[in-house]
N, CA, C and O of each residue as an XYZ file, in Angstrom:
628
protein
N       0.893     -1.023     -0.029
C       0.080      0.041      0.117
C       0.870      1.190      0.007
O       0.516      2.161     -0.661
N       2.039      1.126      0.698
C       2.813      2.258      0.948
C       3.671      2.569     -0.325
O       4.097      3.694     -0.588
N       3.860      1.552     -1.016
C       4.593      1.442     -2.381
C       3.482      2.212     -3.204
O       3.778      3.221     -3.843
N       2.559      1.850     -3.180
C       1.393      2.516     -4.170
C       1.370      3.629     -4.015
O       1.357      4.258     -5.073
N       1.355      4.438     -2.783
C       1.234      5.714     -2.616
C       2.276      6.509     -3.138
O       2.073      7.493     -3.850
N       3.334      6.121     -2.813
C       4.603      6.562     -3.287
C       4.813      6.801     -4.544
O       5.228      7.892     -4.934
N       4.522      5.694     -5.417
C       4.382      5.578     -6.684
C       3.599      6.684     -7.511
O       4.060      7.213     -8.523
N       2.358      6.969     -6.960
C       1.236      7.769     -7.281
C       1.877      9.144     -6.792
O       1.715     10.083     -7.571
N       2.446      9.353     -5.844
C       3.093     10.907     -5.510
C       4.102     10.892     -6.262
O       4.406     12.077     -6.400
N       4.862     10.216     -6.877
C       6.135     10.646     -7.778
C       5.568     10.720     -9.315
O       6.087     11.406    -10.196
N       4.394      9.880     -9.483
C       3.942     10.111    -10.730
C       3.111     11.508    -10.839
O       3.086     12.151    -11.889
N       2.394     11.939     -9.586
C       1.848     12.912    -10.142
C       3.026     14.237    -10.128
O       2.832     15.193    -10.880
N       3.998     14.208     -9.401
C       4.955     15.331     -9.316
C       5.329     15.276    -10.793
O       5.007     16.246    -11.479
N       6.058     14.115    -11.442
C       6.611     14.106    -12.419
C       5.637     14.436    -13.722
O       5.999     14.850    -14.824
N       4.571     14.192    -13.362
C       3.362     14.827    -14.815
C       3.445     16.415    -14.318
O       3.873     17.061    -15.274
N       3.262     17.043    -13.490
C       3.413     18.238    -13.112
C       4.515     19.007    -13.997
O       4.364     19.967    -14.752
N       5.530     18.369    -13.704
C       6.972     19.140    -14.227
C       7.199     18.552    -15.690
O       8.294     18.749    -16.217
N       6.216     17.838    -16.372
C       6.211     17.563    -17.900
C       5.247     18.408    -18.336
O       5.627     19.288    -19.108
N       4.203     18.377    -18.073
C       2.674     19.037    -18.636
C       2.830     20.717    -18.465
O       3.011     21.300    -17.396
N       2.742     21.178    -19.462
C       2.904     22.842    -19.041
C       1.275     23.086    -19.035
O       0.474     22.289    -19.523
N       0.970     24.173    -18.478
C      -0.530     24.908    -18.262
C      -0.539     25.391    -19.440
O       0.423     25.734    -20.127
N      -2.126     25.431    -19.780
C      -2.366     26.373    -20.957
C      -2.633     27.708    -20.502
O      -2.992     27.815    -19.329
N      -2.527     28.776    -21.216
C      -2.959     30.230    -21.078
C      -4.022     30.221    -22.094
O      -3.782     30.078    -23.293
N      -5.291     30.388    -21.563
C      -6.494     30.535    -22.192
C      -6.653     31.959    -22.784
O      -7.044     32.040    -23.949
N      -6.400     33.025    -22.128
C      -6.814     34.446    -22.576
C      -5.602     34.825    -23.703
O      -5.643     35.953    -24.194
N      -4.794     34.128    -24.014
C      -3.543     34.924    -25.148
C      -4.068     35.032    -26.226
O      -4.687     34.137    -26.801
N      -3.854     36.304    -26.679
C      -3.951     36.518    -28.227
C      -3.308     36.324    -28.974
O      -2.254     36.045    -28.404
N      -3.102     36.236    -30.472
C      -2.257     35.882    -31.229
C      -0.896     36.756    -31.446
O       0.098     36.338    -32.040
N      -1.023     37.947    -30.900
C       0.064     38.715    -30.886
C       0.821     38.962    -29.784
O       1.849     39.637    -29.733
N       0.036     38.144    -28.538
C       0.967     38.224    -27.679
C       0.363     39.634    -26.382
O       0.357     39.615    -25.152
N       0.001     40.520    -27.201
C      -0.799     41.585    -26.252
C      -1.884     41.420    -25.751
O      -2.480     40.495    -26.303
N      -2.528     41.963    -24.818
C      -4.131     41.674    -24.836
C      -5.003     42.183    -25.827
O      -4.525     43.112    -26.478
N      -6.097     41.847    -26.105
C      -6.770     42.252    -27.121
C      -8.152     43.050    -26.495
O      -8.969     43.560    -27.262
N      -8.261     43.080    -25.491
C      -9.275     44.097    -24.446
C      -8.668     44.931    -23.787
O      -7.518     44.674    -23.432
N      -9.195     45.991    -23.493
C      -8.788     46.833    -22.580
C      -9.250     46.545    -20.831
O      -9.801     45.506    -20.468
N      -9.001     47.347    -20.177
C      -9.704     47.165    -18.759
C     -11.026     47.504    -18.441
O     -11.565     47.200    -17.377
N     -11.611     48.195    -19.445
C     -12.655     48.775    -19.446
C     -13.979     47.834    -20.451
O     -15.130     48.235    -20.620
N     -13.356     46.469    -21.022
C     -14.235     45.561    -21.534
C     -14.296     46.044    -23.105
O     -15.206     45.506    -23.737
N     -13.679     46.740    -23.660
C     -13.758     47.197    -25.252
C     -12.585     46.402    -26.044
O     -11.394     46.672    -25.888
N     -13.053     45.415    -26.889
C     -12.159     44.464    -27.405
C     -11.837     45.254    -28.821
O     -12.499     46.114    -29.401
N     -10.679     44.691    -29.133
C     -10.216     45.200    -30.608
C     -11.328     45.033    -31.728
O     -11.662     43.878    -31.994
N     -11.999     46.196    -32.483
C     -12.746     45.968    -33.389
C     -14.334     45.578    -32.677
O     -15.143     45.053    -33.442
N     -14.685     45.788    -31.496
C     -16.132     45.288    -31.058
C     -16.718     46.742    -30.576
O     -16.107     47.790    -30.787
N     -17.779     46.683    -30.010
C     -18.562     47.646    -29.629
C     -18.255     48.273    -28.423
O     -18.133     47.435    -27.529
N     -18.036     49.722    -27.948
C     -17.668     49.993    -26.682
C     -18.942     49.527    -25.668
O     -20.097     49.686    -26.062
N     -18.630     48.879    -24.194
C     -19.549     48.716    -23.483
C     -20.486     49.985    -23.060
O     -20.511     50.955    -23.817
N     -21.275     49.988    -21.829
C     -21.857     50.872    -21.551
C     -21.014     51.477    -20.425
O     -20.369     50.739    -19.681
N     -21.009     52.721    -20.297
C     -20.191     53.644    -19.385
C     -18.800     53.474    -19.818
O     -17.997     53.914    -18.995
N     -18.333     53.008    -20.778
C     -16.667     53.071    -21.134
C     -16.202     54.070    -21.133
O     -14.998     54.073    -20.876
N     -16.819     55.318    -21.389
C     -15.970     56.559    -21.316
C     -15.637     56.886    -19.966
O     -14.563     57.470    -19.822
N     -16.367     56.624    -18.865
C     -16.104     56.948    -17.104
C     -15.492     56.139    -16.721
O     -14.796     56.415    -15.744
N     -15.426     54.674    -17.301
C     -14.447     53.813    -16.840
C     -12.910     53.940    -17.418
O     -11.930     53.504    -16.814
N     -12.871     54.539    -18.553
C     -11.634     54.856    -19.097
C     -10.984     56.040    -18.441
O      -9.801     55.995    -18.105
N     -11.652     56.978    -18.274
C     -11.429     58.389    -17.383
C     -10.948     57.776    -15.972
O      -9.918     58.108    -15.385
N     -11.612     57.098    -15.664
C     -11.340     56.519    -13.978
C     -10.080     55.702    -14.130
O      -9.130     56.150    -13.488
N      -9.879     54.746    -14.742
C      -8.743     53.770    -15.058
C      -7.517     54.369    -15.478
O      -6.492     54.308    -14.798
N      -7.613     55.070    -16.814
C      -6.381     55.171    -17.524
C      -6.250     56.922    -17.310
O      -7.222     57.643    -17.081
N      -4.847     57.396    -17.441
C      -4.733     58.727    -17.339
C      -4.416     59.232    -18.983
O      -4.304     58.458    -19.933
N      -4.309     60.703    -19.039
C      -4.021     60.939    -20.149
C      -3.428     60.541    -21.270
O      -3.865     60.608    -22.419
N      -2.124     60.003    -20.776
C      -1.372     59.245    -21.644
C      -1.940     57.880    -22.075
O      -1.426     57.409    -23.089
N      -2.603     57.392    -21.668
C      -3.076     55.958    -22.044
C      -2.597     55.036    -20.860
O      -2.973     53.864    -20.894
N      -1.893     55.407    -19.935
C      -1.291     54.300    -18.758
C      -2.218     54.012    -18.117
O      -3.225     54.708    -18.241
N      -2.229     52.838    -17.159
C      -3.103     52.638    -16.106
C      -2.730     53.521    -15.072
O      -1.531     53.700    -14.856
N      -3.616     54.116    -14.383
C      -3.511     55.001    -13.155
C      -3.273     53.817    -11.757
O      -4.156     52.961    -11.702
N      -2.333     53.741    -10.830
C      -2.602     52.824     -9.891
C      -3.345     52.921     -8.802
O      -3.127     53.955     -8.170
N      -4.162     52.201     -8.345
C      -5.014     52.377     -7.244
C      -6.755     52.852     -7.556
O      -7.528     53.131     -6.639
N      -7.091     52.865     -8.845
C      -8.237     53.399     -9.120
C      -9.032     52.042     -9.712
O      -8.256     51.358    -10.378
N     -10.239     51.546     -9.641
C     -10.806     50.775    -10.013
C     -12.315     50.923    -10.510
O     -13.141     51.377     -9.719
N     -12.642     50.606    -11.611
C     -14.182     50.986    -11.944
C     -15.248     49.943    -11.369
O     -15.208     48.835    -11.903
N     -16.141     50.120    -10.419
C     -17.098     49.362    -10.074
C     -18.399     49.871    -10.414
O     -18.536     50.977    -10.936
N     -19.640     48.886    -10.059
C     -20.969     49.076    -10.227
C     -21.020     50.601     -9.450
O     -21.808     51.440     -9.887
N     -20.400     50.831     -8.619
C     -20.927     52.053     -7.679
C     -20.172     53.266     -8.403
O     -20.358     54.412     -7.995
N     -19.443     53.041     -9.324
C     -18.424     54.202     -9.976
C     -17.101     53.727     -9.912
O     -16.702     52.564     -9.972
N     -16.256     55.139     -9.737
C     -14.713     54.786     -9.738
C     -14.519     55.189     -8.392
O     -14.811     56.252     -7.843
N     -13.803     53.835     -7.810
C     -13.145     53.736     -6.421
C     -11.737     53.641     -6.503
O     -11.106     53.096     -7.408
N     -11.190     54.326     -5.289
C      -9.951     54.123     -5.218
C      -9.178     53.529     -4.154
O      -9.734     53.678     -3.066
N      -8.238     52.994     -4.109
C      -7.765     52.191     -2.740
C      -6.850     53.115     -1.714
O      -6.310     52.857     -0.638
N      -6.927     54.441     -2.624
C      -6.021     55.228     -1.500
C      -6.964     55.472     -0.662
O      -8.110     55.557     -1.104
N      -6.665     55.681      1.054
C      -7.452     55.554      2.148
C      -8.270     56.806      2.120
O      -9.400     56.785      2.607
N      -7.615     58.265      1.404
C      -8.620     59.468      1.790
C      -9.710     59.492      0.691
O     -10.694     60.224      0.794
N      -9.519     58.718     -0.301
C     -10.332     58.971     -1.538
C     -11.385     57.685     -1.388
O     -12.514     57.630     -1.876
N     -10.840     56.850     -0.730
C     -11.753     55.772     -0.408
C     -12.835     56.283      0.402
O     -13.946     56.363     -0.123
N     -12.676     56.643      1.609
C     -13.265     56.898      2.467
C     -14.368     58.195      1.799
O     -15.587     58.158      1.964
N     -13.665     59.265      1.060
C     -14.783     60.259      0.354
C     -15.818     59.415     -0.515
O     -17.043     59.477     -0.415
N     -15.196     58.736     -1.256
C     -16.289     57.738     -2.025
C     -17.530     56.973     -1.350
O     -18.707     57.036     -1.706
N     -17.036     56.309     -0.396
C     -17.906     55.652      0.480
C     -18.876     56.395      1.256
O     -20.009     55.915      1.287
N     -18.620     57.686      2.017
C     -19.272     58.410      2.095
C     -20.285     59.269      1.429
O     -21.327     59.664      1.951
N     -19.808     59.557      0.032
C     -20.833     60.035     -0.908
C     -21.681     59.001     -1.156
O     -22.865     59.325     -1.240
N     -21.371     57.639     -1.322
C     -22.579     56.519     -1.538
C     -23.339     56.517     -0.494
O     -24.512     56.291     -0.789
N     -23.082     56.731      0.980
C     -23.780     56.216      2.009
C     -24.774     57.451      2.251
O     -25.937     57.250      2.602
N     -24.211     58.865      2.028
C     -25.098     59.788      1.918
C     -26.119     60.010      1.239
O     -27.142     60.452      1.763
N     -26.003     59.675     -0.371
C     -26.563     59.453     -1.296
C     -27.813     58.429     -1.006
O     -28.994     58.777     -0.995
N     -27.397     57.287     -0.806
C     -28.399     56.319     -0.598
C     -29.277     56.735      0.742
O     -30.504     56.717      0.638
N     -28.723     57.076      1.887
C     -29.592     57.387      2.928
C     -30.581     58.885      2.704
O     -31.636     58.980      3.330
N     -30.200     59.829      1.915
C     -30.874     60.730      1.568
C     -31.764     60.426      0.666
O     -32.848     60.985      0.834
N     -31.669     59.640     -0.356
C     -32.876     58.954     -1.302
C     -34.112     58.528     -0.311
O     -35.276     58.931     -0.307
N     -33.370     57.456      0.629
C     -34.301     56.878      1.595
C     -35.346     57.813      2.325
O     -36.576     57.769      2.346
N     -34.512     58.609      2.870
C     -35.254     59.706      3.599
C     -36.393     60.632      2.809
O     -37.333     61.180      3.385
N     -36.121     60.701      1.339
C     -36.780     61.607      0.383
C     -38.136     60.640      0.381
O     -39.284     61.003      0.641
N     -37.675     59.289      0.009
C     -38.921     58.534     -0.619
C     -39.953     58.295      0.442
O     -41.161     58.163      0.245
N     -39.031     58.238      2.136
C     -39.978     58.171      2.981
C     -40.880     59.378      3.317
O     -41.965     59.249      3.885
N     -40.442     60.368      2.990
C     -41.295     61.976      3.123
C     -42.255     61.741      1.944
O     -43.338     62.284      2.164
N     -42.207     61.181      0.906
C     -43.204     61.020     -0.246
C     -44.275     60.157      0.192
O     -45.447     60.511      0.065
N     -43.893     58.855      0.787
C     -44.599     58.104      1.503
C     -45.501     58.714      2.411
O     -46.711     58.749      2.184
N     -44.908     59.264      3.569
C     -45.850     59.948      4.605
C     -46.759     61.149      4.031
O     -47.718     61.494      4.720
N     -46.496     61.852      2.725
C     -47.333     62.766      2.287
C     -48.467     62.059      1.582
O     -49.663     62.342      1.639
N     -47.905     61.134      0.938
C     -49.090     60.113      0.305
C     -50.355     59.588      1.305
O     -51.563     59.625      1.072
N     -49.713     59.135      2.382
C     -50.753     58.679      3.666
C     -51.340     59.694      4.067
O     -52.515     59.444      4.333
N     -50.965     61.052      4.283
C     -51.429     61.891      4.547
C     -52.738     62.376      3.599
O     -53.862     62.563      4.064
N     -52.379     62.542      2.197
C     -53.199     62.912      1.255
C     -54.481     61.800      1.245
O     -55.646     62.140      1.039
N     -54.128     60.664      1.459
C     -55.228     59.389      1.248
C     -55.786     59.047      2.552
O     -56.348     57.957      2.665
N     -55.713     59.750      3.445
C     -56.078     59.275      5.109
C     -57.666     59.562      5.039
O     -58.337     59.237      6.018
N     -58.199     60.066      4.095
C     -59.769     60.548      3.984
C     -60.342     60.879      5.316
O     -61.497     60.486      5.485
N     -59.705     61.602      6.423
C     -59.971     62.200      7.499
C     -60.091     61.005      8.614
O     -60.951     61.091      9.490
N     -59.198     59.889      8.552
C     -59.214     58.978      9.348
C     -57.692     59.622     10.347
O     -56.513     59.708     10.002
N     -58.443     60.016     11.784
C     -57.123     60.374     12.487
C     -55.867     59.448     12.627
O     -54.746     59.958     12.608
N     -56.037     58.060     12.770
C     -55.090     57.391     13.086
C     -53.988     57.350     11.829
O     -52.771     57.298     12.009
N     -54.673     57.385     10.463
C     -53.861     57.554      9.254
C     -53.216     58.553      8.900
O     -52.125     58.454      8.338
N     -53.885     59.862      9.218
C     -53.248     61.196      9.449
C     -52.096     61.390     10.555
O     -51.251     62.262     10.354
N     -52.057     60.838     11.367
C     -51.417     61.218     12.390
C     -50.005     60.233     12.311
O     -48.952     60.445     12.912
N     -50.326     59.035     11.338
C     -49.098     58.088     11.139
C     -48.434     58.662     10.096
O     -47.210     58.530     10.092
N     -49.053     59.387      9.039
C     -48.378     60.014      7.813
C     -47.753     61.241      8.320
O     -46.740     61.583      7.710
N     -48.223     62.166      9.544
C     -47.590     63.212      9.795
C     -46.330     63.002     10.497
O     -45.378     63.774     10.382
N     -46.324     61.800     11.333
C     -45.060     61.470     12.181
C     -44.280     60.860     11.173
O     -43.094     61.082     11.415
N     -44.460     60.053      9.942
C     -43.646     59.906      8.846
C     -42.823     60.948      8.115
O     -41.624     60.847      7.852
N     -43.824     62.215      7.748
C     -43.111     63.133      7.239
C     -42.004     63.828      8.404
O     -40.790     63.899      8.208
N     -42.581     64.227      9.425
C     -41.794     64.812     10.211
C     -40.234     64.061     10.611
O     -39.145     64.603     10.805
N     -40.579     62.768     10.638
C     -39.442     61.970     10.908
C     -38.430     61.920      9.728
O     -37.236     61.906     10.029
N     -38.781     61.892      8.423
C     -38.198     61.899      7.180
C     -37.458     63.388      6.930
O     -36.390     63.451      6.322
N     -38.002     64.343      7.355
C     -37.731     65.706      7.509
C     -36.271     66.048      8.476
O     -35.290     66.758      8.256
N     -36.702     65.105      9.714
C     -35.588     65.315     10.782
C     -34.522     64.499     10.163
O     -33.379     64.956     10.145
N     -34.798     63.229      9.607
C     -33.660     62.576      8.964
C     -32.728     63.338      7.769
O     -31.502     63.244      7.697
N     -33.475     64.009      6.973
C     -32.861     64.497      6.037
C     -31.762     65.887      6.720
O     -30.658     66.219      6.288
N     -32.455     66.426      7.777
C     -31.659     67.464      8.383
C     -30.487     66.696      9.095
O     -29.450     67.321      9.315
N     -30.571     65.615      9.402
C     -29.394     65.033     10.534
C     -28.555     64.599      9.324
O     -27.351     64.719      9.552
N     -28.815     64.180      8.236
C     -27.898     63.730      7.179
C     -27.032     64.866      6.659
O     -25.825     64.754      6.444
N     -27.873     66.156      6.445
C     -27.256     67.299      5.897
C     -26.154     68.009      7.001
O     -25.096     68.566      6.707
N     -26.669     67.834      8.202
C     -25.916     68.351      9.406
C     -24.565     67.562      9.655
O     -23.509     68.086     10.009
N     -24.760     66.292      9.424
C     -23.624     65.276      9.739
C     -22.754     65.532      8.520
O     -21.538     65.393      8.655
N     -23.205     65.859      7.455
C     -22.164     66.088      6.203
C     -21.406     67.134      6.511
O     -20.201     66.885      6.547
N     -21.833     68.592      6.822
C     -21.589     69.597      7.377
C     -20.290     69.395      8.435
O     -19.142     69.837      8.394
N     -20.919     68.612      9.307
C     -19.976     68.293     10.507
C     -18.957     67.589      9.947
O     -17.873     68.130     10.164
N     -18.892     66.627      9.333
C     -17.593     65.855      8.889
C     -16.736     66.589      8.362
O     -15.560     66.621      8.727
N     -17.363     67.469      7.170
C     -16.533     68.465      6.689
C     -15.409     69.352      7.592
O     -14.183     69.445      7.544
N     -16.544     70.003      8.508
C     -15.880     71.011      9.205
C     -14.484     70.326     10.015
O     -13.328     70.747     10.014
N     -15.010     69.230     10.630
C     -13.933     68.510     11.371
C     -12.938     68.164     10.501
O     -11.841     68.695     10.672
N     -13.109     67.248      9.440
C     -12.334     66.528      8.694
C     -11.420     67.495      8.012
O     -10.347     67.021      7.639
N     -11.681     68.969      7.740
C     -10.984     69.762      6.550
C     -10.689     70.704      7.545
O      -9.496     70.571      7.819
N     -11.289     71.749      8.336
C     -10.667     72.915      9.160
C     -10.075     72.237     10.240
O      -8.853     72.371     10.169
N     -10.437     71.535     11.254
C      -9.971     70.945     12.401
C      -8.750     70.153     12.147
O      -7.598     70.587     12.116
N      -9.165     68.878     11.962
C      -8.056     67.724     11.191
C      -6.987     67.798     10.318
O      -5.894     67.231     10.337
N      -7.545     68.693      9.448
C      -6.782     68.867      8.238
C      -6.232     67.785      7.583
O      -5.025     67.599      7.427
N      -7.554     66.731      7.016
C      -7.282     65.375      6.610
C      -6.888     65.703      4.969
O      -7.620     66.481      4.358
N      -5.990     65.231      4.441
C      -5.814     65.576      3.248
C      -6.853     64.668      2.325
O      -6.917     63.456      2.531
N      -7.658     65.293      1.308
C      -8.385     64.661      0.573
C      -9.729     64.525      0.731
O     -10.592     64.042     -0.002
N      -9.773     65.110      1.976
C     -11.130     65.040      2.853
C     -12.040     66.300      2.138
O     -13.266     66.200      2.187
N     -11.614     67.114      1.681
C     -12.238     68.510      1.433
C     -12.528     68.611      0.106
O     -13.036     69.640     -0.339
């Protein structure tokens, strides 16, 4: 049993040395035929290709380090730019949700038909969404004030 195991090990090791792995994405010229934004030579440009190209490549056509195109847009792995991008996404989503809550509360007030319970629920949703929007707005100003004026964090302003 031990001889069979040793023979299998040596056969596997020997086959790994002889068999070369295949490279599947190699073009005939040796250089890649598609750019990082997904446009292949002779093919159509993908959606958002212009924004992707501006994000990933500089003016000379070289790849910018630490910049990536994602579903959320252009993100960088530089800490100050990454935090700025994530905060803008978070504030945009939370502001949008507060606005939708405001619309839903307004619709609830309009369709209450004089029912005091529905009217009060709609009013409380409208007031809460306004407070939420004000909280988001003041938190942006507070973060900019603390980050830029007091702590002088580079790239935060």
